[in-house]
DRENTOR-580813 format. One line per field, with one value per residue (C-alpha): residue number from 1; x, y, z. Coordinates in Angstrom, 3 decimals, padded with zeros to 6 digits, m for minus. Each point is the difference from the previous one (the first is absolute). Last residue first. Example, Ala and Ser with C-alpha at 12.3 -4.5 7.8 and 13.67 -1.06 7.14 Angstrom:
2
k <- (2 | 1)
X <- (013.670 | m001.370)
Y <- (m001.060 | m003.440)
Z <- (007.140 | 000.660)
***
This chain:
440
k <- (440 | 439 | 438 | 437 | 436 | 435 | 434 | 433 | 432 | 431 | 430 | 429 | 428 | 427 | 426 | 425 | 424 | 423 | 422 | 421 | 420 | 419 | 418 | 417 | 416 | 415 | 414 | 413 | 412 | 411 | 410 | 409 | 408 | 407 | 406 | 405 | 404 | 403 | 402 | 401 | 400 | 399 | 398 | 397 | 396 | 395 | 394 | 393 | 392 | 391 | 390 | 389 | 388 | 387 | 386 | 385 | 384 | 383 | 382 | 381 | 380 | 379 | 378 | 377 | 376 | 375 | 374 | 373 | 372 | 371 | 370 | 369 | 368 | 367 | 366 | 365 | 364 | 363 | 362 | 361 | 360 | 359 | 358 | 357 | 356 | 355 | 354 | 353 | 352 | 351 | 350 | 349 | 348 | 347 | 346 | 345 | 344 | 343 | 342 | 341 | 340 | 339 | 338 | 337 | 336 | 335 | 334 | 333 | 332 | 331 | 330 | 329 | 328 | 327 | 326 | 325 | 324 | 323 | 322 | 321 | 320 | 319 | 318 | 317 | 316 | 315 | 314 | 313 | 312 | 311 | 310 | 309 | 308 | 307 | 306 | 305 | 304 | 303 | 302 | 301 | 300 | 299 | 298 | 297 | 296 | 295 | 294 | 293 | 292 | 291 | 290 | 289 | 288 | 287 | 286 | 285 | 284 | 283 | 282 | 281 | 280 | 279 | 278 | 277 | 276 | 275 | 274 | 273 | 272 | 271 | 270 | 269 | 268 | 267 | 266 | 265 | 264 | 263 | 262 | 261 | 260 | 259 | 258 | 257 | 256 | 255 | 254 | 253 | 252 | 251 | 250 | 249 | 248 | 247 | 246 | 245 | 244 | 243 | 242 | 241 | 240 | 239 | 238 | 237 | 236 | 235 | 234 | 233 | 232 | 231 | 230 | 229 | 228 | 227 | 226 | 225 | 224 | 223 | 222 | 221 | 220 | 219 | 218 | 217 | 216 | 215 | 214 | 213 | 212 | 211 | 210 | 209 | 208 | 207 | 206 | 205 | 204 | 203 | 202 | 201 | 200 | 199 | 198 | 197 | 196 | 195 | 194 | 193 | 192 | 191 | 190 | 189 | 188 | 187 | 186 | 185 | 184 | 183 | 182 | 181 | 180 | 179 | 178 | 177 | 176 | 175 | 174 | 173 | 172 | 171 | 170 | 169 | 168 | 167 | 166 | 165 | 164 | 163 | 162 | 161 | 160 | 159 | 158 | 157 | 156 | 155 | 154 | 153 | 152 | 151 | 150 | 149 | 148 | 147 | 146 | 145 | 144 | 143 | 142 | 141 | 140 | 139 | 138 | 137 | 136 | 135 | 134 | 133 | 132 | 131 | 130 | 129 | 128 | 127 | 126 | 125 | 124 | 123 | 122 | 121 | 120 | 119 | 118 | 117 | 116 | 115 | 114 | 113 | 112 | 111 | 110 | 109 | 108 | 107 | 106 | 105 | 104 | 103 | 102 | 101 | 100 | 99 | 98 | 97 | 96 | 95 | 94 | 93 | 92 | 91 | 90 | 89 | 88 | 87 | 86 | 85 | 84 | 83 | 82 | 81 | 80 | 79 | 78 | 77 | 76 | 75 | 74 | 73 | 72 | 71 | 70 | 69 | 68 | 67 | 66 | 65 | 64 | 63 | 62 | 61 | 60 | 59 | 58 | 57 | 56 | 55 | 54 | 53 | 52 | 51 | 50 | 49 | 48 | 47 | 46 | 45 | 44 | 43 | 42 | 41 | 40 | 39 | 38 | 37 | 36 | 35 | 34 | 33 | 32 | 31 | 30 | 29 | 28 | 27 | 26 | 25 | 24 | 23 | 22 | 21 | 20 | 19 | 18 | 17 | 16 | 15 | 14 | 13 | 12 | 11 | 10 | 9 | 8 | 7 | 6 | 5 | 4 | 3 | 2 | 1)
X <- (m003.155 | m002.446 | 000.672 | 000.297 | m003.063 | m002.166 | 001.009 | m002.212 | 000.657 | 003.681 | 000.352 | m001.718 | 002.052 | 003.254 | m001.088 | m000.971 | 003.392 | 001.809 | m002.089 | 000.749 | 003.739 | 000.095 | m002.037 | 002.305 | 003.008 | 002.820 | 003.691 | 000.983 | m003.100 | 001.413 | m003.109 | m001.828 | m003.004 | m002.742 | m002.920 | m002.914 | m002.066 | m003.755 | m002.098 | m003.638 | m003.239 | m002.852 | m001.951 | m002.288 | m000.651 | 002.699 | 002.476 | 000.601 | 002.479 | m000.098 | 003.212 | 002.364 | 003.660 | 002.941 | 003.279 | 002.321 | 001.709 | 003.354 | 001.652 | 003.502 | 001.154 | 003.130 | 002.622 | 003.489 | m000.917 | m002.663 | m002.654 | m001.370 | m003.570 | m002.763 | m002.661 | m003.783 | m002.749 | 002.190 | 001.952 | 000.563 | m001.818 | 002.422 | 002.576 | 000.649 | 002.814 | 000.347 | 003.170 | 000.744 | 003.094 | 001.725 | 003.642 | 001.169 | m000.816 | m000.459 | 003.296 | 001.795 | m001.340 | m002.786 | 000.996 | m000.343 | m002.941 | m002.407 | 001.142 | m000.182 | m003.440 | m001.332 | 001.509 | m001.599 | m003.409 | m000.141 | 001.196 | m002.789 | m002.682 | 001.327 | m000.076 | m003.579 | m001.078 | 001.561 | 003.570 | 001.404 | m000.542 | 001.956 | 003.171 | 002.202 | m001.707 | 002.496 | 000.921 | m000.275 | 001.296 | m001.065 | 001.957 | 002.055 | m003.025 | m001.739 | m002.776 | m000.373 | m000.455 | m000.727 | 001.957 | m001.563 | 002.212 | m002.489 | 001.525 | m000.037 | 001.997 | m000.017 | 003.506 | 000.055 | 003.321 | 001.321 | 003.420 | m000.039 | m003.780 | 000.116 | m003.750 | m001.426 | m003.245 | m003.249 | m002.024 | 000.906 | m001.117 | m003.702 | m001.966 | 002.255 | m000.488 | m003.694 | 000.206 | 002.955 | m001.847 | m003.175 | 002.011 | 001.843 | m003.313 | m001.204 | 003.271 | m000.218 | m003.582 | 000.970 | m000.212 | 000.590 | 002.901 | m000.712 | m000.782 | m003.615 | m000.956 | m003.732 | m001.372 | 002.846 | m001.191 | m003.562 | 001.130 | 002.129 | m002.960 | m002.161 | 002.782 | 000.245 | m003.758 | 000.028 | 003.226 | m001.553 | 003.023 | 000.724 | 002.784 | 003.156 | 002.644 | 003.349 | 002.638 | 003.710 | 002.741 | 002.935 | 003.558 | m000.301 | m002.931 | 001.752 | 003.414 | m001.500 | m001.755 | 003.157 | 002.178 | m002.467 | m000.400 | 003.777 | 000.326 | m002.654 | 001.786 | 003.304 | 000.084 | m002.240 | 001.165 | m002.822 | m000.036 | m002.229 | m002.202 | m001.326 | m003.568 | m002.595 | m001.977 | m003.511 | m003.290 | m002.777 | m002.814 | 000.984 | 000.070 | m002.310 | 000.135 | m000.536 | m001.865 | 002.488 | 001.211 | m001.649 | m001.247 | m000.527 | m001.315 | m002.408 | m001.329 | m000.479 | m001.823 | m002.265 | m000.893 | m001.328 | 001.453 | m002.334 | m000.966 | 000.978 | 002.869 | 001.782 | 003.757 | 001.416 | 002.944 | m002.124 | m001.608 | 003.263 | m000.021 | 001.059 | m002.104 | m002.141 | m000.251 | m001.144 | m002.588 | m001.418 | m000.137 | m001.794 | m002.555 | m000.513 | m000.789 | 002.478 | 000.267 | 003.352 | m000.697 | 001.829 | 002.086 | 003.140 | m001.883 | m001.739 | 002.409 | 003.276 | 001.309 | 001.827 | 003.807 | 003.019 | m002.297 | m000.842 | 000.925 | m002.886 | 001.302 | 003.274 | m001.828 | 000.305 | m003.778 | m000.616 | m000.835 | m003.382 | m000.334 | m000.232 | m000.800 | 002.211 | m001.413 | 002.510 | 000.251 | m000.552 | 002.521 | 002.243 | 003.753 | 001.863 | 002.409 | 001.480 | 000.733 | 002.111 | 003.723 | 002.914 | 003.741 | 000.669 | 001.674 | 001.469 | 001.899 | 003.491 | 002.250 | 003.486 | 003.720 | 001.505 | 002.572 | m001.728 | m002.988 | m003.106 | m002.309 | m003.666 | m000.754 | m003.762 | 000.677 | 001.808 | 003.736 | 002.221 | 003.647 | 002.110 | 003.497 | 002.496 | 001.361 | 003.225 | 000.176 | 002.752 | 002.485 | 000.786 | 002.343 | m001.363 | m002.949 | m002.636 | m001.168 | m002.771 | m000.490 | m003.297 | m001.244 | 003.208 | m000.328 | 000.259 | m003.517 | m001.060 | m002.023 | m003.186 | m001.449 | m003.631 | 000.876 | 003.083 | 003.599 | 003.010 | 000.323 | 003.097 | 001.450 | m001.976 | 001.655 | 001.179 | m000.902 | 000.516 | m001.896 | m002.918 | m003.283 | m001.850 | m003.766 | m000.856 | m003.238 | m000.901 | m001.539 | 001.826 | 002.686 | m000.515 | 002.580 | m000.914 | 002.880 | 002.043 | m001.356 | 002.337 | 002.075 | 003.078 | m000.898 | m000.647 | 000.731 | m001.667 | 002.053 | m001.367 | m003.488 | m001.322 | m003.030 | 000.087 | m002.834 | m000.949 | 003.455 | m000.381 | 002.088 | 002.556 | 001.359 | m002.548 | 000.624 | m002.828 | 002.360 | 000.917 | 003.570 | 001.421 | m000.166 | 003.415 | 000.775 | 003.031 | 001.731 | 002.036 | 002.431 | 000.481)
Y <- (m033.307 | 001.180 | 003.390 | m001.033 | m002.238 | 003.113 | 000.894 | m002.651 | 000.701 | 000.608 | m003.187 | m002.206 | 001.576 | m000.855 | m003.658 | 000.175 | 001.527 | m002.845 | m002.676 | 001.538 | 000.134 | m003.568 | m001.365 | 001.725 | m001.769 | 001.939 | m000.951 | m000.300 | 001.998 | 003.122 | 001.988 | 003.177 | 001.068 | 002.408 | 001.270 | 001.613 | 002.493 | 000.488 | 002.566 | m001.053 | 001.625 | m002.511 | m002.204 | m002.381 | m003.663 | m001.263 | 002.820 | 000.906 | 002.715 | 003.659 | 002.068 | 001.803 | m000.387 | m000.597 | 000.092 | m003.000 | m001.939 | m001.557 | m002.990 | m001.335 | m003.607 | m002.205 | 002.268 | m000.141 | 002.194 | 002.689 | m001.529 | 002.082 | 001.250 | m001.078 | 002.644 | 000.159 | 002.583 | 003.056 | 000.906 | 003.641 | 001.175 | m002.076 | m001.809 | m002.518 | m002.508 | m002.479 | m002.095 | m003.263 | m001.162 | 003.380 | 000.037 | 003.318 | 003.713 | 000.708 | m001.744 | 002.079 | 003.166 | 002.250 | 003.677 | 000.771 | 002.361 | m002.211 | m003.162 | 001.524 | 001.520 | m003.335 | m001.833 | 002.338 | 000.015 | m003.786 | m000.293 | 002.242 | m001.803 | m003.359 | 001.135 | 001.181 | m003.261 | m002.208 | m001.291 | m003.471 | m001.547 | 002.857 | m001.333 | 002.546 | 002.363 | 000.211 | 002.853 | m000.879 | 002.755 | 001.182 | 002.871 | 002.978 | 002.302 | m002.667 | m002.537 | m002.588 | m003.784 | m001.136 | m003.130 | m002.060 | m001.830 | m002.654 | m002.266 | m003.782 | m000.051 | m002.852 | m000.306 | m001.737 | m001.624 | m000.980 | 001.537 | 002.045 | 000.480 | 001.557 | 000.393 | 002.340 | m000.682 | 001.377 | m001.646 | m003.638 | 000.589 | 000.001 | m000.728 | 002.327 | 002.614 | 000.760 | 002.200 | 001.910 | 000.660 | 001.182 | 002.339 | 001.316 | 000.712 | 002.042 | 001.964 | 000.586 | 001.302 | 003.429 | 000.899 | 003.576 | 000.339 | 000.032 | 003.286 | m000.971 | m002.965 | 000.052 | 001.026 | m001.922 | m003.249 | 000.639 | 000.747 | m003.161 | m002.085 | 001.414 | m000.687 | m003.587 | m000.487 | 001.100 | m001.888 | m002.559 | m001.846 | m000.920 | m002.548 | 000.072 | m002.740 | 000.637 | m002.478 | 000.663 | m002.400 | 001.589 | 000.204 | 002.386 | 002.002 | 000.610 | 000.612 | 002.557 | 001.789 | 000.127 | 001.229 | 002.681 | 001.233 | 000.197 | 001.877 | 002.499 | 000.470 | 000.909 | m000.010 | m000.413 | 002.726 | 002.107 | 000.675 | 002.770 | 000.456 | 003.527 | 000.671 | 000.851 | 003.232 | m000.772 | m000.672 | m000.820 | 001.029 | 000.222 | 003.615 | 000.753 | 003.395 | 003.494 | m000.530 | 002.116 | m002.996 | m003.219 | m001.631 | 003.025 | 002.022 | m002.781 | m000.038 | 003.791 | m000.360 | m002.661 | 002.461 | 002.383 | 003.028 | 001.861 | 000.070 | m003.580 | m002.310 | 002.673 | 000.614 | 000.728 | 002.405 | 003.076 | m002.033 | 000.152 | m003.186 | 000.003 | m003.043 | 001.867 | 003.011 | m002.272 | m001.585 | 003.385 | 001.084 | m003.231 | 000.505 | 003.665 | m001.069 | 000.692 | 002.385 | 001.734 | 003.284 | 000.847 | 003.153 | m001.526 | m001.223 | m003.091 | m002.234 | m001.738 | m002.141 | 001.740 | 000.091 | m002.193 | m002.582 | 000.092 | m003.144 | m002.442 | m003.528 | 001.216 | 000.174 | 003.292 | 000.524 | m003.472 | m002.894 | m001.599 | m002.411 | m003.753 | m001.092 | m002.581 | m001.475 | m001.151 | m003.759 | m001.247 | m002.593 | 002.455 | m000.328 | m001.983 | m001.690 | 000.607 | m002.862 | m003.116 | m000.372 | 002.066 | m000.612 | 001.959 | 003.188 | 001.390 | 003.282 | m000.220 | 002.997 | 000.515 | m000.248 | m003.195 | m000.215 | 002.834 | m002.250 | 000.590 | 002.890 | 000.643 | m003.353 | m000.393 | m002.371 | m002.493 | m000.546 | m002.422 | 000.706 | 001.819 | m001.286 | 002.413 | m000.427 | 001.972 | 003.225 | 000.046 | 002.739 | 003.431 | 002.575 | 003.520 | 001.892 | m002.414 | m001.413 | m002.491 | m003.435 | m001.787 | m003.540 | m001.938 | m003.663 | m001.391 | m001.469 | m000.482 | 002.672 | m000.861 | 002.417 | 001.157 | 003.686 | 000.608 | m000.927 | 000.246 | 003.779 | 002.032 | 003.484 | 001.273 | 003.096 | 000.153 | m000.640 | m003.417 | m003.004 | 000.610 | m001.433 | m003.137 | m000.204 | m003.651 | m001.494 | m003.134 | m003.406 | m001.798 | 002.663 | 003.465 | 002.803 | 003.708 | 002.296 | 003.118 | 001.276 | 002.660 | m001.306 | 002.000 | 002.615 | m000.508 | 002.180 | m001.277 | m000.647 | m003.510 | m000.185 | m000.153 | m001.372 | m003.184 | m002.520 | m003.620 | m001.490 | m003.687 | m001.823 | m002.810 | m002.992 | m000.058 | m001.578 | 001.999 | 002.933 | 003.211 | m001.060 | 003.236 | 001.210 | 001.466 | 003.724 | 000.789 | 003.304 | 001.751 | 002.704 | 003.729)
Z <- (027.569 | m002.605 | m001.604 | m003.641 | 000.378 | 000.443 | m003.577 | m001.629 | m003.697 | 000.731 | 002.050 | m002.599 | m002.793 | 001.771 | 000.066 | m003.685 | m000.796 | 001.763 | m001.725 | m003.406 | 000.674 | 001.337 | m002.911 | m002.482 | 001.471 | 001.672 | m000.136 | m003.653 | m000.944 | 001.651 | 000.868 | m001.038 | 002.085 | m001.013 | 002.101 | m001.844 | 001.956 | 000.226 | 001.827 | m000.314 | m001.156 | 000.222 | m002.409 | 001.845 | m000.715 | 002.338 | 000.176 | m003.646 | m000.897 | m000.999 | m000.092 | 002.347 | m000.958 | 002.352 | m001.957 | 000.064 | 002.780 | m000.983 | 001.662 | m000.768 | 000.252 | m000.070 | 001.539 | m001.521 | m001.929 | 000.455 | m002.242 | m002.892 | 000.401 | m002.416 | 000.652 | m000.154 | m000.485 | 000.389 | 003.109 | m000.940 | 003.150 | 002.108 | m002.115 | 002.758 | 000.402 | 002.863 | 000.250 | 001.833 | 001.936 | 000.195 | 001.139 | m001.423 | m000.134 | 003.707 | 000.815 | m002.643 | 001.620 | m001.265 | 000.075 | m003.721 | 000.562 | m001.960 | 001.766 | 003.482 | m000.651 | m001.286 | 002.967 | 002.528 | m001.722 | m000.241 | 003.602 | 001.306 | m002.009 | 001.209 | 003.617 | m000.460 | m001.672 | 002.675 | m000.136 | 000.831 | m003.467 | m001.595 | 001.577 | m001.805 | m002.445 | m002.878 | m002.332 | m003.710 | m002.259 | m003.458 | m001.512 | 001.215 | 000.229 | 002.054 | m000.632 | 002.752 | m000.139 | 003.572 | 000.990 | 002.781 | 002.467 | 001.100 | 002.633 | m000.418 | m003.207 | m002.489 | m001.455 | m003.385 | m000.930 | m003.450 | 000.718 | m003.201 | 000.159 | 003.452 | 000.477 | 002.653 | 001.860 | 001.348 | m002.792 | 000.803 | 003.598 | m001.010 | 003.201 | 002.014 | m002.776 | 000.662 | 003.114 | m001.493 | m003.268 | 001.748 | 002.252 | m003.069 | m001.761 | 002.955 | 000.058 | m003.792 | m000.348 | 001.320 | 003.663 | 001.103 | 002.404 | 003.773 | 001.718 | 000.703 | m002.177 | 000.762 | m003.419 | m001.637 | 001.563 | m001.155 | m003.563 | m000.038 | 001.186 | m002.803 | m002.501 | 001.242 | m000.277 | m003.656 | m000.782 | m002.367 | m001.398 | m003.627 | m000.527 | m002.150 | m000.382 | m001.665 | m001.169 | m000.157 | m001.109 | 001.862 | m001.374 | m002.947 | 001.383 | 003.314 | m001.585 | m002.414 | 002.852 | 002.091 | m002.859 | m001.056 | 003.581 | 000.403 | m003.297 | 001.110 | 003.318 | m001.618 | m003.779 | m003.039 | m002.395 | m001.359 | m003.736 | m001.316 | m003.033 | m000.502 | 000.992 | m002.608 | 000.552 | 001.114 | m001.792 | 002.470 | m002.279 | m003.657 | m001.257 | m002.923 | m001.701 | 001.348 | 003.285 | 001.925 | 001.965 | m001.130 | 003.177 | 002.256 | m002.927 | m000.919 | 003.565 | m000.132 | m003.322 | 001.536 | 002.760 | m002.662 | m001.767 | m002.371 | m003.696 | m000.728 | 000.824 | 001.980 | m000.276 | 003.460 | 000.205 | 000.761 | 002.797 | 001.965 | 002.069 | 003.687 | 000.852 | 002.533 | m002.330 | m002.846 | 002.304 | 000.937 | m003.669 | m000.952 | 002.796 | m000.961 | m003.608 | m002.774 | m002.976 | m000.321 | m001.810 | m003.233 | 000.558 | m001.430 | m003.011 | m001.370 | 001.843 | m000.856 | 002.828 | 002.839 | m000.056 | 000.642 | 001.542 | 003.678 | 001.974 | m000.003 | 000.195 | 001.524 | 003.348 | 001.920 | 000.227 | 001.254 | m002.285 | 000.536 | 002.864 | 000.375 | 003.570 | 001.704 | 003.190 | 002.573 | 000.512 | 003.541 | 001.177 | 001.750 | m000.657 | 002.647 | m002.395 | m003.413 | m002.519 | m000.229 | 000.199 | 001.073 | m000.523 | 003.149 | 001.125 | 003.202 | m000.274 | 001.412 | 000.472 | m001.210 | 000.589 | 001.277 | 002.768 | 001.867 | 000.697 | m002.154 | 000.699 | 000.860 | 001.668 | m000.645 | m002.857 | 002.202 | m000.472 | m001.930 | 000.681 | m002.569 | m000.636 | m001.487 | m003.542 | 000.176 | m001.985 | m002.594 | 000.676 | m001.266 | 001.515 | 000.473 | m001.435 | m001.267 | m003.314 | 000.693 | m001.544 | 000.579 | 000.627 | m000.627 | 000.922 | 003.530 | m000.051 | m003.604 | m001.809 | m001.908 | m002.575 | 000.293 | 000.261 | m002.171 | 000.704 | 002.328 | m000.043 | m000.938 | 000.580 | 002.997 | 001.508 | 003.614 | 003.593 | 001.575 | 001.372 | m002.391 | 001.191 | m001.113 | 000.528 | 000.534 | m001.312 | 001.896 | m000.581 | m002.830 | m000.323 | m001.442 | m000.358 | 000.090 | m000.999 | 000.907 | 003.306 | 001.516 | 002.926 | m001.137 | m002.569 | m003.674 | m003.056 | m003.147 | m003.141 | m000.585 | 001.481 | 003.553 | 001.888 | m002.084 | m000.097 | 000.602 | m000.583 | 000.784 | 002.579 | m000.160 | 001.905 | 002.819 | 003.392 | 001.612 | 000.571 | m001.799 | m000.797 | m001.378 | m003.625 | m000.771 | 000.128 | m002.152 | 000.864 | m002.728 | 001.046 | m000.504)
***
């Protein structure tokens, strides 16, 4: 038997260390050659390390969340034969769609990102939520240990046909219901649903207390936390919110969708992106990145729009390149493609970096207004909120209108409040007169 020391290889990007995201093995486990042993995270990629030999694990470098330096021991494996320390091979940076790393480094790469903002491409309509009584298998009305005391075992159960039908529908045994009077009424069924057998008061909504738990902040969640903290620490944010009448825009969207053929269904986002791209040339200070260490603001000509996307791994920001050159159908297609790539873990490093301005949408959860956090080193982030239909004045008439608040957060070191407000008002004009979106 011999001891084999597997050292963390150079996994590219000029990094000095990587974070342990999770172990696939534990001390005492038997591993085979090329079997996954650990997930290691760098700034932009999660690398799945594989065992170079077969044997039994005798030591691990640390716990999830710990940092391991390049060239340091990652795992020790007891093997048959002479032992040797594993060299630290060099692993070249590869795209996410490449299934395996080169032979010199063992593992696969899953693209990740520090993530900012909120999910994209959700529909703007909010689903209705209708309160319902507890179903038959709800813990609110599980049968008690036995029926409540009654006048006698042969005592008849007095209830109207409607009450009996409702009890059958709800799965309630009428023998367990204590009437408040000489016969069972609908109110007695409601009381049974709320208080169980009806013997004594049971507070509505009471649930068993959950035990406290500690969740270690590692991997993607740590990266998100670090990015958000850096953004709020370094950037003096201010947020401006304006109400926009999107009644005409929603009518135009419905007409476009009715004649879309095999093209993807339009949400509000592609139309909003067109309005943003048409307005930005007059407000170049918003389509910019600020290097505060060098003291340089770069105002970009092209609009590389980041789309905040919710994934199982955390929040990611895939980028629509040259958004100003795409029409609404092309934007809808690219939004869907990037969202699918991010959520499936197939988005590449190039697709997850280089944004000049970010758009974040909470879809049906959009609320009345938001104060989004800027995707540093950008200087602005835009967030549409939920569309709500409510009455408003048009002249002297009160009409039903579809209204949406549009939020923008800006870096006050670079963007003045007047600039942000003027930009939003210009976007508002285009959205309230949607024919202008298709001019030229």
